[in-house]
Structure formats: structure tokens, C-alpha cells
C-alpha positions as CSV (number, residue, x, y, z in Angstrom):
1,M,11.3,-4.8,31.2
2,G,7.9,-5.2,32.8
3,V,4.4,-4.0,32.3
4,Q,2.9,-2.8,35.6
5,G,5.3,-5.0,37.6
6,V,5.0,-8.1,35.3
7,T,8.0,-9.3,33.4
8,L,6.9,-10.9,30.1
9,Q,8.5,-14.1,28.9
10,E,8.6,-15.6,25.4
11,D,6.3,-18.5,26.4
12,D,3.6,-16.1,27.8
13,V,0.2,-15.5,26.2
14,I,-1.8,-12.4,27.0
15,V,-5.7,-12.7,27.1
16,V,-7.6,-9.4,27.0
17,T,-11.3,-9.3,27.5
18,Q,-13.5,-7.9,24.7
19,K,-15.1,-5.4,27.0
20,A,-11.8,-3.8,27.9
21,V,-10.8,-3.6,24.2
22,S,-14.2,-2.2,23.1
23,K,-14.0,0.5,25.8
24,S,-10.5,1.5,24.8
25,E,-11.7,1.8,21.2
26,G,-14.7,3.9,22.0
27,R,-17.2,1.3,20.8
28,F,-20.1,2.9,22.7
29,V,-23.6,3.7,21.4
30,N,-25.7,6.3,23.2
31,L,-29.3,5.0,23.0
32,E,-30.6,8.6,22.7
33,T,-29.0,8.7,19.3
34,V,-30.8,5.6,18.0
35,E,-33.9,5.8,15.9
36,P,-35.5,2.3,15.9
37,S,-36.9,0.8,12.7
38,P,-40.5,-0.5,12.5
39,F,-39.1,-4.1,12.6
40,A,-37.1,-3.3,15.7
41,I,-40.2,-1.8,17.4
42,E,-42.3,-4.8,16.5
43,L,-39.7,-7.2,17.9
44,A,-39.2,-5.1,21.0
45,A,-42.9,-5.1,21.7
46,T,-43.1,-8.9,21.5
47,W,-40.4,-9.4,24.0
48,E,-40.8,-6.2,26.1
49,K,-37.4,-4.9,25.1
50,D,-36.1,-1.4,24.4
51,P,-36.6,-1.0,20.6
52,R,-33.4,1.1,20.4
53,H,-31.4,-1.8,21.8
54,V,-33.0,-4.2,19.3
55,E,-32.2,-1.7,16.5
56,V,-28.5,-1.7,17.5
57,V,-28.5,-5.5,17.5
58,L,-30.0,-5.5,14.0
59,R,-27.5,-3.0,12.7
60,E,-24.6,-5.1,14.0
61,S,-25.9,-8.2,12.3
62,K,-25.1,-9.6,8.9
63,R,-27.7,-12.4,9.3
64,I,-30.3,-13.4,11.8
65,V,-29.9,-17.1,12.6
66,R,-32.8,-17.5,15.0
67,M,-35.1,-15.4,17.2
68,D,-36.7,-17.0,20.3
69,H,-37.0,-16.5,24.1
70,G,-36.3,-12.8,23.7
71,V,-32.9,-13.5,22.2
72,I,-31.7,-12.8,18.7
73,I,-29.0,-15.2,17.5
74,C,-27.0,-13.3,14.9
75,E,-24.1,-13.7,12.6
76,T,-21.9,-10.6,12.9
77,R,-19.9,-9.0,10.2
78,H,-16.9,-10.9,11.7
79,G,-18.6,-14.2,11.0
80,L,-19.3,-14.8,14.7
81,V,-22.6,-16.5,15.5
82,C,-23.7,-15.2,19.0
83,A,-26.6,-13.8,21.0
84,N,-27.6,-10.2,20.1
85,A,-24.6,-9.7,17.8
86,G,-22.4,-9.2,20.8
87,V,-24.2,-6.0,21.8
88,D,-24.0,-5.7,25.6
89,A,-25.4,-3.4,28.2
90,S,-23.5,-4.8,31.2
91,N,-20.7,-2.9,32.9
92,V,-21.3,0.2,30.7
93,P,-22.9,3.6,31.7
94,N,-26.7,3.7,31.8
95,G,-28.2,4.6,28.5
96,H,-25.3,3.2,26.5
97,L,-24.5,-0.1,24.8
98,M,-21.1,-1.7,24.0
99,L,-20.3,-3.1,20.6
100,L,-17.7,-5.7,19.6
101,P,-14.4,-4.3,18.2
102,V,-14.6,-3.5,14.5
103,D,-11.7,-5.9,13.8
104,P,-10.7,-8.0,16.8
105,D,-7.7,-9.5,15.0
106,A,-6.4,-6.0,14.4
107,S,-7.1,-5.1,18.0
108,A,-5.0,-8.1,19.2
109,Q,-2.2,-7.1,16.8
110,R,-2.1,-3.5,18.2
111,I,-1.8,-4.8,21.7
112,R,0.9,-7.3,20.7
113,E,2.9,-4.5,19.0
114,G,2.5,-2.2,22.0
115,L,3.7,-4.8,24.3
116,R,6.7,-5.6,22.0
117,R,7.6,-1.9,22.0
118,E,7.3,-1.6,25.7
119,T,9.0,-4.8,26.8
120,G,11.0,-6.1,23.8
121,V,9.2,-9.4,24.1
122,D,6.9,-10.7,21.4
123,V,3.9,-12.5,23.0
124,P,0.7,-13.8,21.4
125,V,-2.4,-11.9,22.3
126,I,-6.0,-13.2,22.4
127,I,-9.2,-11.1,22.6
128,S,-11.8,-13.1,24.5
129,D,-15.6,-12.8,24.7
130,T,-18.4,-14.7,26.4
131,F,-20.5,-17.0,24.3
132,G,-23.3,-19.4,24.9
133,R,-23.2,-22.8,23.4
134,P,-25.9,-24.9,21.6
135,W,-26.9,-27.9,23.6
136,R,-24.9,-26.9,26.7
137,T,-26.0,-24.9,29.7
138,G,-23.7,-22.1,30.8
139,Y,-21.4,-19.7,29.1
140,T,-17.7,-19.9,28.3
141,E,-15.1,-17.6,26.9
142,V,-14.0,-17.9,23.3
143,A,-11.3,-16.1,21.2
144,I,-12.7,-13.5,18.9
145,G,-9.3,-12.1,17.9
146,V,-5.8,-13.5,17.9
147,A,-2.3,-12.2,17.0
148,G,1.1,-13.9,17.0
149,M,-0.3,-17.5,17.2
150,L,-2.0,-20.2,15.2
151,P,-5.4,-20.7,16.9
152,I,-6.0,-24.3,15.7
153,L,-3.9,-27.3,16.6
154,D,-4.2,-29.8,13.7
155,Y,-3.9,-33.5,14.5
156,V,-5.0,-34.7,11.1
157,G,-2.6,-37.3,9.8
158,R,-1.1,-38.1,13.2
159,L,-1.4,-41.5,14.8
160,D,-3.5,-42.1,17.9
161,T,-2.3,-44.3,20.7
162,H,-3.4,-47.4,18.8
163,G,-1.7,-46.5,15.6
164,R,-4.8,-45.3,13.8
165,E,-4.5,-42.2,11.6
166,L,-6.5,-39.2,12.9
167,R,-8.7,-37.8,10.1
168,A,-10.9,-35.1,11.7
169,T,-9.3,-33.7,14.9
170,W,-8.7,-30.0,15.1
171,I,-8.3,-28.5,18.6
172,C,-9.2,-24.8,19.1
173,I,-6.3,-23.9,21.3
174,A,-7.2,-20.2,21.3
175,D,-10.7,-20.9,22.7
176,E,-9.3,-23.1,25.3
177,L,-6.8,-20.5,26.4
178,A,-9.5,-17.8,26.5
179,S,-11.7,-20.0,28.6
180,A,-8.9,-20.8,31.0
181,A,-8.2,-17.1,31.4
182,E,-11.8,-16.4,32.4
183,L,-11.1,-18.3,35.6
184,V,-8.9,-15.3,36.5
185,T,-10.7,-12.4,34.8
186,G,-14.2,-13.5,35.9
187,K,-17.3,-11.3,35.3
188,V,-17.1,-9.0,38.4
189,N,-13.5,-9.3,39.3
190,R,-12.5,-6.1,37.4
191,V,-9.6,-8.0,35.9
192,P,-9.5,-7.3,32.2
193,V,-6.2,-9.0,31.4
194,A,-4.8,-12.5,32.2
195,L,-1.3,-13.8,31.6
196,I,-1.0,-17.5,30.7
197,R,2.6,-18.8,31.2
198,G,4.2,-22.0,30.1
199,Y,1.9,-23.2,27.4
200,A,3.8,-23.6,24.1
201,V,1.4,-22.1,21.5
202,L,2.1,-22.6,17.8
203,R,3.5,-19.2,16.8
204,G,2.5,-17.7,13.5
205,E,0.3,-15.0,12.0
206,G,-3.0,-16.6,12.7
207,S,-6.5,-15.1,12.6
208,A,-9.8,-15.6,14.4
209,Q,-11.3,-16.2,11.0
210,Q,-9.7,-19.6,11.0
211,M,-12.0,-20.6,13.8
212,V,-15.2,-19.7,12.0
213,R,-16.8,-22.8,10.4
214,Q,-17.2,-22.4,6.7
215,A,-20.8,-22.4,5.4
216,D,-20.2,-25.6,3.2
217,L,-19.1,-27.5,6.4
218,D,-21.9,-26.1,8.6
219,M,-24.7,-28.7,9.0
220,F,-26.9,-26.2,10.8
221,R,-26.8,-23.3,8.4
């Protein structure tokens, strides 16, 4: 069976953009319903921002990491460290903001289960979002939710090409696949879903939480 003309295969991976998932889950905020706090008003005045927008960012944050250049770098309740807690005003109706999914792993799992019911094929699903990177110019996609795959490829204990044992090599496959998918989905292409075929992911019940660096291993926290 196929989904909109596409026949899924066992070696496929489906990547769905966060914006599409958040829209489907109704993660909108109407700015008319937001009452900004004094702190949000103060920050907004400093950077000439809408205090209601700033208030929503603060509400979606578990921790403020840094504030500078009109950007609030936050840790979300998911453990993600990103600009403005993932709150976004692009590609949404005027006067509204879009929030991250409440549980991106659960969102990915629901899509996985829906595809399995529809097609009979169990394929891994990644929820992707756009993140900036410290010390690097430009943005890239990362995986904020996964289902049906292990997001990290662990090389620790394997031997390199010269026979030396690898001690600290973990490759974030989920992020790499999310970034590759963005070459198709883009920012203005109106393509919310990409299919990656032929890459043998490690199957399993993984979680995006596996990609969040623990506090005791974070040199910048």
C-alpha cells in the first residue's frame, strides 16, 4: 500500500518538520490572549520586541541560558537548548505564535503508528526543527523527536583504520538524517515531509532525550 502515491519500504525513514507537527497538534498561541509580565515588558523594551512574544518565550522555557542581541537562548522543558524556546512566528497567521510539540517523541510515535496502520510497513520517524549552532554561522536541522530507531551510532570500543580503540565517538545519526531531509523540505518549499531511502538505521525504541547532553558532561552549563 502507499501513502499519497508513495510505497513505503522497510529501509525508509520519514522526516516530518516540526512546524507541520505543531500545526496538526494545534500548538498555536493567539497573542491577544497573552498578558506579559513586568520582566517580559522590560526585556521587550530593551530589544524593541513585542512583550507578548517575549512572555510566551519565557513561559516555554525551563531555564534561560543567555540573553543577547535580541535573542533569548533557552532550555525548554524537553531539555533542548535553542533560541527563543522554539517559539516561532514564521509561516503562521498574523497575531499568532507556534510552539514546539509537547512531546516530540510521542508525536513521532503517533505518526509511525499511523503509517503502520495505513501501509503495513513499520518505518522510523524523525521530527526535525531548525537550530542555530554555537561557533558556526548558519542554521541546520536537528531531530527533536524520534520513533522506531536509535538516534546515536556508538563507535566506542571499535577499532579505527590503524587498529586503535575508539573511546569517545558517538555519531548523531538522527540529526544527520534530519539535516539531509532539509535539502528537500527547505524553508519556503511547502514540503513538510521527506522520505529517506536506503540508509540502514539502527532499529529500536530510541528517544530524542538520548541526544541531550547530560549536565555533568556539559562544559558550558
